[in-house]
C-alpha positions in Angstrom: -9.1 -29.2 -3.5 -9.1 -25.8 -2.0 -8.8 -22.7 -4.2 -7.1 -19.7 -2.5 -7.1 -16.2 -3.8 -3.5 -15.1 -3.5 -1.7 -11.7 -3.7 2.0 -11.2 -4.1 4.0 -8.3 -2.5 3.8 -6.4 -5.8 0.0 -6.4 -5.8 -0.5 -9.1 -8.4 -3.7 -11.1 -7.7 -4.0 -14.8 -8.8 -5.4 -18.0 -7.5 -3.8 -21.3 -6.4 -5.3 -24.8 -5.9 -4.1 -26.8 -2.9 -5.0 -30.1 -1.3 -5.5 -28.3 2.1 -4.6 -25.1 4.0 -1.7 -27.0 5.6 -0.4 -27.9 2.1 -0.5 -24.2 1.1 1.4 -23.3 4.2 4.0 -26.1 3.5 4.5 -25.0 -0.1 4.7 -21.3 0.9 7.3 -22.0 3.6 9.4 -23.9 1.0 9.0 -20.9 -1.5 7.1 -23.1 -3.9 4.2 -20.7 -4.3 5.2 -18.0 -6.7 3.5 -15.2 -8.5 2.8 -16.0 -12.2 3.5 -12.4 -13.1 6.7 -11.5 -11.3 7.8 -14.9 -10.0 8.0 -13.4 -6.5 7.6 -15.8 -3.6 6.3 -13.3 -1.0 2.7 -14.4 -1.4 -0.3 -14.1 1.0 -3.8 -15.6 1.0 -6.7 -13.2 0.5 -10.2 -13.7 1.7 -12.3 -15.8 -0.8 -16.0 -16.4 -1.0 -15.7 -19.5 -3.2 -16.5 -22.9 -1.6 -16.6 -26.3 -3.2 -18.3 -29.2 -1.4 -18.4 -32.8 -2.6 -21.0 -35.4 -1.5 -18.5 -38.2 -1.4 -14.7 -38.6 -1.4 -14.8 -40.3 -4.8 -17.1 -37.8 -6.4 -15.9 -36.3 -9.7 -14.5 -32.8 -9.3 -16.9 -30.0 -10.3 -15.4 -27.2 -12.3 -15.1 -24.0 -10.2 -15.3 -20.7 -12.0 -12.5 -18.3 -11.3 -13.5 -15.0 -9.8 -11.7 -13.1 -12.5 -12.8 -15.3 -15.5 -9.6 -17.4 -15.3 -7.6 -14.2 -15.7 -4.1 -13.8 -14.2 -3.5 -10.6 -12.4 -6.4 -9.0 -14.3 -5.2 -10.1 -17.8 -7.9 -11.8 -19.7 -7.0 -15.3 -21.0 -7.4 -14.1 -24.6 -4.9 -11.2 -24.1 -2.5 -13.5 -22.3 -2.6 -16.0 -25.2 -1.9 -13.2 -27.7 0.9 -11.8 -25.7 2.5 -15.2 -25.4 2.1 -15.6 -29.2 4.0 -12.4 -29.7 6.8 -13.6 -27.4 6.9 -17.0 -29.2 7.4 -15.2 -32.5 10.6 -13.6 -31.3 14.1 -15.1 -31.7 15.5 -16.4 -28.4 19.2 -15.5 -28.4 19.7 -16.5 -24.8 22.8 -15.1 -23.1 23.8 -13.4 -26.3 21.0 -10.8 -25.9 23.3 -7.8 -25.1 25.6 -8.6 -28.0 22.7 -9.1 -30.5 20.8 -6.1 -29.2 23.9 -3.9 -29.9 24.4 -5.4 -33.4 20.8 -4.6 -34.3 21.0 -1.1 -32.7 24.2 -0.2 -34.6 22.9 -1.7 -37.9 25.5 -4.6 -37.8 22.7 -7.2 -38.0 19.3 -7.1 -39.6 16.5 -5.7 -37.5 14.4 -8.4 -35.8 12.5 -9.1 -32.6 14.7 -10.9 -30.1 14.6 -12.0 -26.5 17.1 -13.4 -24.1 18.9 -12.9 -20.8 21.0 -10.0 -19.5 22.5 -9.4 -16.1 21.5 -6.2 -14.3 24.9 -4.6 -15.3 24.5 -5.6 -18.9 20.9 -4.2 -19.0 22.2 -0.9 -17.4 24.9 -0.7 -20.1 22.4 -1.2 -22.9 20.1 1.5 -21.4 23.1 3.9 -21.1 23.8 3.3 -24.8 20.3 4.3 -25.7 19.3 0.7 -26.7 15.6 0.2 -26.0 14.4 -3.1 -24.5 11.9 -4.3 -22.0 12.1 -7.1 -19.5 9.4 -9.8 -20.0 7.5 -11.0 -17.0 7.7 -14.8 -16.4 4.0 -15.3 -17.2 4.8 -14.5 -20.9 7.9 -16.7 -21.3 6.4 -20.0 -20.1 3.6 -21.9 -21.7 1.5 -22.6 -18.6 1.2 -21.1 -15.2 
């Protein structure tokens, strides 16, 4: 297993584990390597000083410490866990997000924390109406990365 330090086009640093350099290249070419923060697939390898050597092919893998304490894009694992907990405690209204956000904003529904999907046009319309919301990065909406 090779651990590569990776960087997306938006400057998010993270690591990826691959069977070989060729396997990284294959997955990158197929757009399978994506940033855990923004989900972008424009990802490049960064120089890394970590090396893992095994004595035999059947040797048990040795844990390799992450350069950033297992943090993703500079976010500590503890903070990431708390942010994901906050997201889990919201109501997922799916594609009804624009409708539900309007109902809450105009006091037609009880105030509550919601999340869901909106098209770019729907998001612009909500913003034009003065309805405050914030997009969630993919790293907060999935359980693992």
